[in-house]
Chimera marker file (.cmm) of the C-alpha trace (Angstrom):
<marker_set name="trace">
<marker id="1" x="75.335" y="97.147" z="92.410" r="1" g="1" b="0" radius="0.5"/>
<marker id="2" x="75.964" y="95.679" z="88.995" r="1" g="1" b="0" radius="0.5"/>
<marker id="3" x="76.684" y="92.095" z="87.986" r="1" g="1" b="0" radius="0.5"/>
<marker id="4" x="80.152" y="93.266" z="86.956" r="1" g="1" b="0" radius="0.5"/>
<marker id="5" x="80.820" y="94.541" z="90.490" r="1" g="1" b="0" radius="0.5"/>
<marker id="6" x="79.863" y="91.181" z="92.026" r="1" g="1" b="0" radius="0.5"/>
<marker id="7" x="81.845" y="89.249" z="89.403" r="1" g="1" b="0" radius="0.5"/>
<marker id="8" x="84.981" y="91.223" z="90.271" r="1" g="1" b="0" radius="0.5"/>
<marker id="9" x="84.340" y="91.261" z="94.030" r="1" g="1" b="0" radius="0.5"/>
<marker id="10" x="83.581" y="87.541" z="94.449" r="1" g="1" b="0" radius="0.5"/>
<marker id="11" x="86.073" y="86.606" z="91.741" r="1" g="1" b="0" radius="0.5"/>
<marker id="12" x="88.802" y="87.417" z="94.257" r="1" g="1" b="0" radius="0.5"/>
<marker id="13" x="87.954" y="84.101" z="95.956" r="1" g="1" b="0" radius="0.5"/>
<marker id="14" x="89.015" y="81.929" z="93.019" r="1" g="1" b="0" radius="0.5"/>
<marker id="15" x="91.741" y="79.498" z="93.959" r="1" g="1" b="0" radius="0.5"/>
<marker id="16" x="91.232" y="79.747" z="97.708" r="1" g="1" b="0" radius="0.5"/>
<marker id="17" x="90.556" y="76.662" z="99.821" r="1" g="1" b="0" radius="0.5"/>
<marker id="18" x="88.308" y="76.581" z="102.884" r="1" g="1" b="0" radius="0.5"/>
<marker id="19" x="90.476" y="75.684" z="105.879" r="1" g="1" b="0" radius="0.5"/>
<marker id="20" x="88.052" y="76.164" z="108.757" r="1" g="1" b="0" radius="0.5"/>
<marker id="21" x="84.656" y="77.384" z="109.863" r="1" g="1" b="0" radius="0.5"/>
<marker id="22" x="83.364" y="79.024" z="113.046" r="1" g="1" b="0" radius="0.5"/>
<marker id="23" x="80.490" y="81.149" z="114.259" r="1" g="1" b="0" radius="0.5"/>
<marker id="24" x="81.584" y="84.656" z="115.297" r="1" g="1" b="0" radius="0.5"/>
<marker id="25" x="79.740" y="86.401" z="118.125" r="1" g="1" b="0" radius="0.5"/>
<marker id="26" x="78.204" y="89.631" z="116.847" r="1" g="1" b="0" radius="0.5"/>
<marker id="27" x="78.639" y="91.236" z="120.257" r="1" g="1" b="0" radius="0.5"/>
<marker id="28" x="74.987" y="92.326" z="120.259" r="1" g="1" b="0" radius="0.5"/>
<marker id="29" x="72.110" y="90.253" z="121.614" r="1" g="1" b="0" radius="0.5"/>
<marker id="30" x="69.804" y="91.617" z="118.877" r="1" g="1" b="0" radius="0.5"/>
<marker id="31" x="72.131" y="90.831" z="115.959" r="1" g="1" b="0" radius="0.5"/>
<marker id="32" x="72.623" y="87.273" z="114.673" r="1" g="1" b="0" radius="0.5"/>
<marker id="33" x="76.120" y="85.774" z="114.947" r="1" g="1" b="0" radius="0.5"/>
<marker id="34" x="78.150" y="85.558" z="111.736" r="1" g="1" b="0" radius="0.5"/>
<marker id="35" x="79.161" y="82.338" z="109.961" r="1" g="1" b="0" radius="0.5"/>
<marker id="36" x="82.888" y="82.734" z="109.283" r="1" g="1" b="0" radius="0.5"/>
<marker id="37" x="85.180" y="80.809" z="106.926" r="1" g="1" b="0" radius="0.5"/>
<marker id="38" x="88.990" y="80.965" z="106.908" r="1" g="1" b="0" radius="0.5"/>
<marker id="39" x="90.404" y="80.397" z="103.399" r="1" g="1" b="0" radius="0.5"/>
<marker id="40" x="93.958" y="79.991" z="102.181" r="1" g="1" b="0" radius="0.5"/>
<marker id="41" x="95.864" y="80.152" z="98.916" r="1" g="1" b="0" radius="0.5"/>
<marker id="42" x="99.580" y="79.496" z="99.328" r="1" g="1" b="0" radius="0.5"/>
<marker id="43" x="100.702" y="81.577" z="102.313" r="1" g="1" b="0" radius="0.5"/>
<marker id="44" x="97.796" y="84.036" z="101.962" r="1" g="1" b="0" radius="0.5"/>
<marker id="45" x="94.842" y="83.664" z="104.329" r="1" g="1" b="0" radius="0.5"/>
<marker id="46" x="91.553" y="85.515" z="104.193" r="1" g="1" b="0" radius="0.5"/>
<marker id="47" x="88.392" y="85.526" z="106.280" r="1" g="1" b="0" radius="0.5"/>
<marker id="48" x="84.839" y="85.506" z="104.952" r="1" g="1" b="0" radius="0.5"/>
<marker id="49" x="81.975" y="86.491" z="107.240" r="1" g="1" b="0" radius="0.5"/>
<marker id="50" x="78.495" y="85.832" z="105.910" r="1" g="1" b="0" radius="0.5"/>
<marker id="51" x="76.243" y="88.841" z="106.538" r="1" g="1" b="0" radius="0.5"/>
<marker id="52" x="72.608" y="89.536" z="105.782" r="1" g="1" b="0" radius="0.5"/>
<marker id="53" x="73.611" y="92.752" z="104.013" r="1" g="1" b="0" radius="0.5"/>
<marker id="54" x="76.634" y="94.825" z="103.035" r="1" g="1" b="0" radius="0.5"/>
<marker id="55" x="76.397" y="96.867" z="106.234" r="1" g="1" b="0" radius="0.5"/>
<marker id="56" x="76.970" y="93.873" z="108.531" r="1" g="1" b="0" radius="0.5"/>
<marker id="57" x="73.600" y="94.064" z="110.272" r="1" g="1" b="0" radius="0.5"/>
<marker id="58" x="73.718" y="90.427" z="111.335" r="1" g="1" b="0" radius="0.5"/>
<marker id="59" x="74.705" y="86.989" z="110.195" r="1" g="1" b="0" radius="0.5"/>
<marker id="60" x="73.337" y="85.533" z="106.990" r="1" g="1" b="0" radius="0.5"/>
<marker id="61" x="72.892" y="82.215" z="105.237" r="1" g="1" b="0" radius="0.5"/>
<marker id="62" x="74.741" y="80.551" z="102.339" r="1" g="1" b="0" radius="0.5"/>
<marker id="63" x="72.891" y="78.090" z="100.143" r="1" g="1" b="0" radius="0.5"/>
<marker id="64" x="74.983" y="74.989" z="99.412" r="1" g="1" b="0" radius="0.5"/>
<marker id="65" x="73.974" y="72.903" z="96.424" r="1" g="1" b="0" radius="0.5"/>
<marker id="66" x="75.337" y="70.620" z="93.764" r="1" g="1" b="0" radius="0.5"/>
<marker id="67" x="76.665" y="71.991" z="90.495" r="1" g="1" b="0" radius="0.5"/>
<marker id="68" x="74.682" y="70.589" z="87.586" r="1" g="1" b="0" radius="0.5"/>
<marker id="69" x="76.807" y="70.061" z="84.480" r="1" g="1" b="0" radius="0.5"/>
<marker id="70" x="75.196" y="70.859" z="81.132" r="1" g="1" b="0" radius="0.5"/>
<marker id="71" x="75.662" y="68.327" z="78.356" r="1" g="1" b="0" radius="0.5"/>
<link id1="1" id2="2" r="1" g="1" b="0" radius="0.2"/>
<link id1="2" id2="3" r="1" g="1" b="0" radius="0.2"/>
<link id1="3" id2="4" r="1" g="1" b="0" radius="0.2"/>
<link id1="4" id2="5" r="1" g="1" b="0" radius="0.2"/>
<link id1="5" id2="6" r="1" g="1" b="0" radius="0.2"/>
<link id1="6" id2="7" r="1" g="1" b="0" radius="0.2"/>
<link id1="7" id2="8" r="1" g="1" b="0" radius="0.2"/>
<link id1="8" id2="9" r="1" g="1" b="0" radius="0.2"/>
<link id1="9" id2="10" r="1" g="1" b="0" radius="0.2"/>
<link id1="10" id2="11" r="1" g="1" b="0" radius="0.2"/>
<link id1="11" id2="12" r="1" g="1" b="0" radius="0.2"/>
<link id1="12" id2="13" r="1" g="1" b="0" radius="0.2"/>
<link id1="13" id2="14" r="1" g="1" b="0" radius="0.2"/>
<link id1="14" id2="15" r="1" g="1" b="0" radius="0.2"/>
<link id1="15" id2="16" r="1" g="1" b="0" radius="0.2"/>
<link id1="16" id2="17" r="1" g="1" b="0" radius="0.2"/>
<link id1="17" id2="18" r="1" g="1" b="0" radius="0.2"/>
<link id1="18" id2="19" r="1" g="1" b="0" radius="0.2"/>
<link id1="19" id2="20" r="1" g="1" b="0" radius="0.2"/>
<link id1="20" id2="21" r="1" g="1" b="0" radius="0.2"/>
<link id1="21" id2="22" r="1" g="1" b="0" radius="0.2"/>
<link id1="22" id2="23" r="1" g="1" b="0" radius="0.2"/>
<link id1="23" id2="24" r="1" g="1" b="0" radius="0.2"/>
<link id1="24" id2="25" r="1" g="1" b="0" radius="0.2"/>
<link id1="25" id2="26" r="1" g="1" b="0" radius="0.2"/>
<link id1="26" id2="27" r="1" g="1" b="0" radius="0.2"/>
<link id1="27" id2="28" r="1" g="1" b="0" radius="0.2"/>
<link id1="28" id2="29" r="1" g="1" b="0" radius="0.2"/>
<link id1="29" id2="30" r="1" g="1" b="0" radius="0.2"/>
<link id1="30" id2="31" r="1" g="1" b="0" radius="0.2"/>
<link id1="31" id2="32" r="1" g="1" b="0" radius="0.2"/>
<link id1="32" id2="33" r="1" g="1" b="0" radius="0.2"/>
<link id1="33" id2="34" r="1" g="1" b="0" radius="0.2"/>
<link id1="34" id2="35" r="1" g="1" b="0" radius="0.2"/>
<link id1="35" id2="36" r="1" g="1" b="0" radius="0.2"/>
<link id1="36" id2="37" r="1" g="1" b="0" radius="0.2"/>
<link id1="37" id2="38" r="1" g="1" b="0" radius="0.2"/>
<link id1="38" id2="39" r="1" g="1" b="0" radius="0.2"/>
<link id1="39" id2="40" r="1" g="1" b="0" radius="0.2"/>
<link id1="40" id2="41" r="1" g="1" b="0" radius="0.2"/>
<link id1="41" id2="42" r="1" g="1" b="0" radius="0.2"/>
<link id1="42" id2="43" r="1" g="1" b="0" radius="0.2"/>
<link id1="43" id2="44" r="1" g="1" b="0" radius="0.2"/>
<link id1="44" id2="45" r="1" g="1" b="0" radius="0.2"/>
<link id1="45" id2="46" r="1" g="1" b="0" radius="0.2"/>
<link id1="46" id2="47" r="1" g="1" b="0" radius="0.2"/>
<link id1="47" id2="48" r="1" g="1" b="0" radius="0.2"/>
<link id1="48" id2="49" r="1" g="1" b="0" radius="0.2"/>
<link id1="49" id2="50" r="1" g="1" b="0" radius="0.2"/>
<link id1="50" id2="51" r="1" g="1" b="0" radius="0.2"/>
<link id1="51" id2="52" r="1" g="1" b="0" radius="0.2"/>
<link id1="52" id2="53" r="1" g="1" b="0" radius="0.2"/>
<link id1="53" id2="54" r="1" g="1" b="0" radius="0.2"/>
<link id1="54" id2="55" r="1" g="1" b="0" radius="0.2"/>
<link id1="55" id2="56" r="1" g="1" b="0" radius="0.2"/>
<link id1="56" id2="57" r="1" g="1" b="0" radius="0.2"/>
<link id1="57" id2="58" r="1" g="1" b="0" radius="0.2"/>
<link id1="58" id2="59" r="1" g="1" b="0" radius="0.2"/>
<link id1="59" id2="60" r="1" g="1" b="0" radius="0.2"/>
<link id1="60" id2="61" r="1" g="1" b="0" radius="0.2"/>
<link id1="61" id2="62" r="1" g="1" b="0" radius="0.2"/>
<link id1="62" id2="63" r="1" g="1" b="0" radius="0.2"/>
<link id1="63" id2="64" r="1" g="1" b="0" radius="0.2"/>
<link id1="64" id2="65" r="1" g="1" b="0" radius="0.2"/>
<link id1="65" id2="66" r="1" g="1" b="0" radius="0.2"/>
<link id1="66" id2="67" r="1" g="1" b="0" radius="0.2"/>
<link id1="67" id2="68" r="1" g="1" b="0" radius="0.2"/>
<link id1="68" id2="69" r="1" g="1" b="0" radius="0.2"/>
<link id1="69" id2="70" r="1" g="1" b="0" radius="0.2"/>
<link id1="70" id2="71" r="1" g="1" b="0" radius="0.2"/>
</marker_set>
């Protein structure tokens, strides 16, 4: 997938605020559970599940780091 695809796909998240977090049971003992975030923007709510791949073959990991400002 191209950078443009990811820019458009993840760009949908702009303006949303994280309201809550939970781990979601994958329902399979061989598949990792999924980290799940509930986000809101106005009255709209969405759910983000972090997966190891686009097919949902198990939970993944998000790196959290500081934003370094240039200049």
